[in-house]
C-alpha positions in Angstrom: -78.9 -26.0 -19.3 -78.5 -28.2 -16.4 -76.3 -27.4 -13.5 -74.1 -30.6 -14.1 -73.4 -29.5 -17.6 -72.4 -26.1 -16.5 -69.9 -27.5 -14.0 -68.5 -29.7 -16.7 -67.9 -26.8 -19.0 -66.3 -24.8 -16.3 -64.0 -27.7 -15.4 -63.0 -28.2 -19.1 -62.2 -24.5 -19.4 -60.2 -24.5 -16.3 -58.3 -27.6 -17.5 -57.7 -26.0 -20.8 -56.3 -22.8 -19.2 -54.1 -24.9 -17.0 -52.7 -26.8 -19.9 -52.2 -23.6 -21.8 -50.3 -22.0 -18.9 -48.1 -25.0 -18.5 -47.4 -25.2 -22.2 -46.3 -21.5 -22.6 -42.8 -20.8 -21.2 -41.0 -17.5 -21.0 -37.2 -17.6 -20.5 -35.2 -14.4 -19.8 -32.0 -13.5 -21.7 -29.6 -14.9 -19.1 -31.3 -18.3 -18.9 -31.9 -21.3 -21.2 -34.6 -24.0 -20.9 -33.4 -27.6 -21.4 -36.4 -29.6 -22.7 -36.8 -33.2 -21.8 -39.5 -35.2 -23.7 -40.5 -38.4 -22.0 -37.2 -38.4 -20.2 -35.0 -37.8 -23.3 -33.3 -34.5 -23.7 -34.2 -32.6 -26.9 -32.4 -29.3 -26.9 -32.1 -26.1 -25.0 -34.6 -23.3 -25.9 -34.7 -19.6 -25.2 -34.5 -16.9 -24.6 -38.0 -15.5 -25.1 -41.4 -17.2 -25.5 -41.9 -20.8 -26.7 -44.4 -23.6 -26.2 -43.8 -27.2 -24.9 -46.1 -30.1 -24.8 -47.8 -30.3 -21.4 -47.3 -33.6 -19.4 -45.0 -34.9 -22.2 -42.3 -32.3 -21.9 -40.4 -31.1 -18.9 -38.2 -28.0 -18.8 -35.1 -27.4 -16.6 -33.9 -23.8 -16.3 -30.2 -23.2 -16.5 -28.6 -19.8 -15.5 -25.9 -18.6 -17.9 -24.7 -15.7 -15.7 -21.1 -15.6 -14.4 -20.9 -17.1 -10.9 -18.5 -15.6 -8.4 -17.5 -18.2 -5.9 -15.2 -18.0 -3.0 -12.9 -20.9 -2.5 -12.8 -21.7 1.3 -9.4 -21.2 3.0 -7.1 -24.2 2.4 -4.2 -25.3 4.5 -1.3 -25.9 2.0 2.2 -27.1 2.5 4.5 -25.5 0.0 7.4 -27.3 -1.7 9.8 -25.8 0.8 7.7 -27.3 3.7 6.0 -24.1 4.8 2.4 -24.4 6.0 0.2 -21.5 4.8 -3.5 -20.8 4.7 -4.7 -19.7 1.3 -8.1 -18.6 0.0 -9.1 -17.7 -3.5 -12.0 -16.7 -5.8 -13.1 -18.2 -9.1 -15.4 -16.9 -11.8 -17.2 -19.4 -14.1 -20.3 -19.7 -16.2 -22.3 -22.3 -18.1 -21.6 -22.4 -21.9 -23.5 -25.6 -22.7 -26.8 -25.9 -20.8 -27.4 -29.4 -21.9 -24.1 -30.8 -20.6 -24.5 -28.8 -17.3 -27.9 -30.5 -16.8 -27.2 -34.0 -18.0 -23.5 -34.7 -17.4 -23.3 -33.4 -13.8 -25.9 -33.3 -11.0 -24.8 -29.9 -9.4 -22.2 -28.1 -11.5 -21.7 -25.3 -8.9 -20.8 -27.8 -6.2 -18.6 -29.8 -8.6 -16.7 -26.7 -9.7 -16.2 -25.7 -6.1 -14.7 -29.1 -5.1 -12.5 -29.2 -8.2 -11.2 -25.7 -7.4 -10.4 -26.6 -3.8 -8.4 -29.8 -4.7 -6.6 -28.1 -7.6 -5.6 -25.2 -5.3 -4.0 -27.5 -2.8 -2.3 -29.5 -5.5 -0.8 -26.6 -7.4 0.3 -24.6 -4.4 2.0 -27.7 -3.0 4.3 -27.7 -6.0 5.6 -24.1 -5.6 8.0 -22.5 -3.1 6.8 -19.8 -0.7 8.7 -17.0 -2.6 7.0 -18.0 -5.9 3.6 -18.0 -4.2 4.2 -14.4 -2.9 5.9 -13.0 -6.0 4.6 -14.9 -9.0 1.0 -14.7 -8.2 -0.2 -14.0 -11.8 1.6 -17.1 -13.1 0.0 -19.3 -10.4 -3.5 -17.8 -11.2 -3.1 -18.7 -14.8 -2.1 -22.3 -14.0 -5.1 -22.7 -11.7 -7.5 -21.3 -14.3 -6.2 -23.5 -17.1 -6.3 -26.7 -15.0 -9.7 -26.1 -13.5 -11.2 -25.1 -16.9 -9.9 -28.3 -18.5 -11.6 -30.4 -15.7 -14.9 -28.6 -15.9 -15.1 -28.3 -19.7 -16.9 -31.7 -20.1 -19.6 -30.3 -17.8 -20.3 -27.4 -20.2 -18.7 -25.0 -17.6 -16.2 -22.3 -18.6 -13.8 -21.1 -15.8 -12.8 -17.6 -16.8 -10.7 -16.5 -13.9 -9.1 -17.8 -10.7 -7.4 -15.4 -8.3 -5.5 -16.2 -5.1 -6.8 -13.5 -2.7 -4.8 -13.9 0.6 -1.9 -16.0 1.8 -1.8 -16.3 5.6 1.6 -17.0 7.0 2.5 -18.5 10.4 3.6 -15.9 13.0 7.2 -17.3 13.2 7.5 -17.1 9.4 6.2 -13.5 9.4 8.8 -12.5 12.0 11.6 -14.2 10.0 10.6 -12.4 6.8 10.5 -9.1 8.7 14.0 -9.7 10.0 15.1 -10.6 6.5 13.5 -7.5 5.0 15.2 -5.3 7.6 18.6 -6.9 7.0 18.1 -6.4 3.2 17.3 -2.7 3.8 20.4 -2.3 6.0 22.5 -3.9 3.3 21.2 -1.6 0.6 21.8 1.4 2.9 25.4 0.4 3.5 25.9 -0.2 -0.3 24.5 3.2 -1.1 26.6 4.9 1.6 29.8 3.2 0.3 29.0 4.2 -3.3 28.5 7.8 -2.1 31.9 7.7 -0.3 33.5 6.4 -3.4 32.1 9.1 -5.6 33.0 11.8 -3.0 36.6 10.4 -2.9 36.9 10.4 -6.7 35.6 14.0 -6.8 38.0 15.2 -4.1 40.8 13.5 -6.0 40.0 15.3 -9.2 39.7 18.6 -7.3 43.1 18.0 -5.7 44.7 17.3 -9.1 43.2 20.6 -10.4 44.5 22.6 -7.4 47.9 21.0 -7.7 48.2 22.1 -11.3 47.0 25.6 -10.6 48.5 27.2 -7.4 46.4 30.3 -7.9 43.3 28.2 -7.5 44.7 26.9 -4.3 45.2 30.4 -2.9 41.6 31.3 -3.9 40.3 28.3 -2.1 42.3 29.1 1.0 40.9 32.7 1.0 37.4 31.4 0.5 37.8 29.0 3.5 39.2 31.9 5.6 36.1 34.0 4.7 33.8 31.2 5.8 35.6 30.7 9.0 35.8 34.4 9.8 32.0 34.7 9.4 31.6 32.6 12.6 31.8 34.5 15.9 34.2 33.6 18.7 36.5 31.9 16.3 40.3 32.0 16.0 41.6 32.5 12.6 45.0 31.0 11.7 46.5 32.4 8.5 48.6 29.9 6.7 51.9 31.1 5.1 53.3 29.3 2.1 56.6 27.5 3.0 58.3 29.1 0.0 57.8 32.5 1.6 59.4 31.3 4.9 62.4 30.0 3.0 62.8 33.3 1.2 62.6 35.2 4.5 65.2 32.9 6.1 67.6 33.3 3.3 67.3 37.1 3.5 68.0 37.1 7.2 71.4 35.3 6.9 74.3 38.0 6.7 76.4 37.7 3.6 80.1 36.7 4.3 83.2 38.5 2.9 83.7 38.0 -0.7 87.0 37.2 -2.3 89.1 40.3 -3.4 87.3 42.7 -1.1 89.2 44.5 1.7 92.6 43.8 3.1 94.2 40.5 4.0 93.9 39.6 7.6 97.0 40.2 9.7 99.1 37.2 10.5 99.5 36.6 14.2 102.6 38.0 15.8 105.4 35.8 15.8 
């Protein structure tokens, strides 16, 4: 066998191995291979092992895993003319590999741009209080709008979350003063309610003591006991006014009664 023939056989074997390697494709579970045959898309294959026609077919790998993408901070003017800086995060994944390859050039970049513009548009339609309080409702609106826009690309947006809302320094100070005033108002309301309840309770206690004099005396004795327990204290014992009246009546001498004794002598004439 001549040397030229040997080189030809080796070249043919190498070419055959090269064609075989290029024809056999292995795609993992989280990917799909979109097959183009002479420039026309056929279908998406995978996962696993499959064979394509070398030179004639071309395969494009598409990742089906969920992509976590941060939406860059956006300067937004809310409906009540407050400028805030908002950043968010979105989660999306490819559900149709053919559309994600054919319809749009770079679906990740396209989804990012759509998310940024939608974030500015939606947050510009809400007030600052709604942005701070109704965060879940805003997230759902963002997710639905972005998902509807990316659906023709074969991309499913599963979640959009507003992460942080950065307020101007003047607005933060104003909100701090408002929160402080609100806390003071609540404290005054609670104190007033406590005073009202205490007054009602004391009124009920007064009515009970008025109906039962004995209870009043027991209360007075209890108060005296508490006062006497303190050192260096002067104790004043209250005396009921009825007792004073009885003592005054007893001290007045009784006048002569009619029919007792002799008639007073008439002055000398």
